[in-house]
C-alpha positions, 0 to 999 in steps of 0.5 A, spaced: 803 866 487 797 869 489 790 865 487 783 867 488 778 864 493 773 859 490 767 857 493 767 850 497 762 844 496 761 843 503 764 837 507 760 831 504 765 829 499 771 830 505 767 825 509 767 820 504 774 820 503 776 820 510 772 814 511 778 810 507 783 813 511 781 811 518 787 810 523 784 803 525 784 800 518 791 803 515 797 799 513 804 802 513 806 805 507 811 800 503 817 800 508 815 806 512 814 806 519 812 810 525 805 814 526 804 820 530 803 827 530 806 831 524 808 838 521 806 840 514 810 846 512 808 850 506 808 857 503 803 862 505 796 859 504 793 865 501 786 863 500 785 859 506 783 853 503 788 848 506 787 849 514 780 846 513 782 840 509 787 838 515 782 839 520 778 834 516 784 829 517 785 831 524 778 829 526 779 822 523 786 821 526 786 824 533 793 821 535 796 823 528 794 830 528 798 835 523 800 842 524 800 847 519 806 851 518 806 857 513 812 860 511 813 866 507 809 867 500 815 868 496 818 862 493 825 864 495 824 865 502 820 859 503 825 855 500 831 858 504 827 857 511 826 849 509 833 848 507 835 851 513 831 847 517 832 840 513 840 842 514 838 841 522 837 833 520 834 830 526 832 836 529 828 838 523 821 841 525 818 840 518 816 833 517 812 833 510 814 839 505 810 842 500 815 844 495 816 847 488 816 842 483 823 845 481 826 843 488 825 836 488 831 834 484 835 839 489 832 836 495 833 829 493 840 829 491 842 833 498 839 827 502 833 831 505 827 828 503 826 820 503 824 816 497 817 813 497 814 807 494 810 808 488 805 802 489 802 805 495 800 812 491 795 814 486 800 815 481 796 812 475 790 817 476 795 823 475 796 827 469 802 823 466 807 829 465 806 831 473 809 825 475 816 826 472 817 832 476 817 828 483 822 823 481 830 824 481 835 819 479 829 814 477 826 814 484 820 817 486 822 822 492 815 826 492 808 826 490 805 831 485 800 835 489 798 841 485 800 842 478 800 848 473 801 850 466 802 857 463 796 859 458 796 865 453 790 870 455 787 874 450 782 879 449 776 875 446 772 881 445 777 885 441 780 879 437 772 878 435 771 885 433 777 884 428 775 877 426 782 874 428 782 867 431 787 867 437 794 866 435 797 859 435 804 861 433 809 866 434 808 869 428 801 870 429 802 873 436 807 878 433 803 880 428 797 881 432 801 885 438 804 889 433 798 891 429 791 890 432 793 892 439 795 899 437 789 900 434 785 899 441 790 903 445 793 897 448 800 894 449 801 887 445 804 882 449 807 881 456 809 875 461 813 875 467 820 878 465 823 881 472 829 877 473 826 872 478 824 865 478 818 867 473 823 869 468 826 862 468 819 859 467 818 864 461 825 863 458 824 855 458 818 856 455 820 860 449 826 855 448 822 849 449 817 852 444 822 853 439 824 845 439 830 846 444 832 844 451 837 847 456 839 841 460 839 834 459 838 828 464 839 830 471 843 837 470 849 833 468 849 835 460 848 842 457 843 842 451 843 849 449 843 850 442 840 854 436 833 853 438 835 856 445 838 862 441 831 862 437 827 862 443 831 868 447 831 872 440 823 871 440 823 875 447 828 880 446 825 882 439 819 883 442 822 888 447 826 891 441 820 892 436 816 895 441 810 889 442 812 887 448 812 894 453 819 895 456 815 896 463 814 888 462 821 887 464 819 889 471 813 884 471 812 878 476 805 874 476 801 880 479 804 886 476 802 882 469 796 880 471 794 887 473 796 890 467 792 885 463 786 886 468 786 894 467 785 893 460 792 895 458 794 888 454 792 884 448 795 878 450 798 875 457 802 869 458 800 867 466 798 862 470 790 860 470 789 864 476 790 870 472 784 868 468 780 867 474 781 874 477 780 877 470 773 873 469 770 874 476 764 878 477 766 885 478 772 885 473 772 890 468 774 884 463 768 879 465 766 876 459 772 878 455 777 874 456 779 867 453 785 862 454 789 858 449 795 854 450 801 858 449 803 859 441 810 856 439 815 857 433 811 853 428 804 851 432 802 850 439 808 851 444 810 848 450 809 850 457 813 849 463 810 845 469 808 849 475 805 847 481 808 843 488 810 836 490 809 833 497 815 830 500 817 827 507 823 829 511 828 824 511 829 825 518 821 825 520 820 821 526 813 818 523 814 817 516 808 812 515 803 818 517 807 822 512 806 818 507 798 816 508 797 824 509 800 825 502 795 819 500 789 823 503 791 830 500 792 827 493 785 823 493 780 824 489 775 828 494 780 832 497 783 834 490 776 836 488 776 841 494 783 843 492 780 846 486 774 848 488 776 851 495 783 854 493 782 855 485 789 851 485 789 846 479 789 839 481 793 833 479 787 828 478 786 827 471 779 825 471 777 832 474 779 836 468 773 832 464 768 833 470 762 837 467 760 840 473 767 843 474 768 845 467 762 849 468 765 853 474 772 853 471 771 853 463 779 854 462 780 846 465 780 843 458 785 848 455 789 847 462 789 840 461 791 840 454 797 845 456 799 840 462 799 834 457 804 837 453 808 841 458 815 840 460 819 840 467 824 846 468 831 844 468 832 838 473 839 839 477 841 838 484 844 846 483 837 848 480 837 855 484 844 856 481 841 854 474 835 859 475 839 865 477 844 864 470 838 863 466 834 869 469 841 874 468 842 872 461 835 872 458 834 879 462 840 882 459 838 880 452 831 882 453 834 889 456 838 890 449 845 889 453 847 883 449 845 879 443 841 873 443 847 870 440 852 872 445 846 870 451 846 863 448 854 863 448 854 865 455 848 861 458 852 855 455 858 857 458 855 858 465 851 852 465 857 848 464 861 851 470 855 849 474 855 842 472 862 841 473 862 844 480 856 839 481 
């Protein structure tokens, strides 16, 4: 996912934060022992914000320096490289890993990352739902680092001209996409509908927003029901009836953002970075973009939680340093810079109500509301297989190759096969 660079606030806050993490006064984190140099593996840092944060840590901890290892931008490629390394056991090169929130269960179940002590980490300061993405089988295996939730972006200039408020329900979205968009030469609505992880997210949001679920517990129970048929049917109907353009079946985050920013869409489901991009100076849509929570069947819908968690390799030689690095990266001062330098949504709840930050990032209150009602993607030790099934089934339904009813039957059958194999 691509993010837009935001201006930093300088290093004053960082210096204050570092004072609480000096090497001399730190204590071992709840049973974790071993201090020394680390590597931190992450997908490509497209805004360049992370390097300066780690330089601050390294200046304060010369004996525990962190080396940043940037993997490919693609989530699938980063995951594959991490897994290849983790399977090396004691020969692993990566000590701390910045992992997609959907991977926590898989990595924990495989024994690749270690359980962490809850009492040594600032979990009570986080937005409540994000902590659930870091647990597996009742234990904490990672710490939320950045969060995310889907938003509905809309052309507020056009809705204002029409005297119509932004939609709160699917029916309102569909009506405006069918009637208002064509009058202004626009397509109605798009999300991320190429068969990749983005479609899994969009499909899960549709199912959740219809009141349904996909998997229960830790992936050991298939819960697909009539609500799943309704959610998939909503997406398929959009393509069939033309208010979702067929081109959207090829969209990832970037293609859909570009279509909206180029003035081709009335509504777009995307992450907050698309709002930042479309609203930036120089954009043709600057001042014309609004954002609201995703609509649902009967009212505001449910977003899927995005973002990433920080985890410690089960074979890391210096896990105490790893745990303290995570505490540093999730501290208030550093989380503030995650937003201001990297334009990434922080996990600290109080930052969403900071007047200065809200002035700079007007979408924060809407994003907070979306995160607080969001839900994780289906948890499963075999998440990669679950996601591929969801993508294939939903794309077939949206492409008209199967009915929503047939799609749900196939989805339930193939997910049950995965659960049995697990």
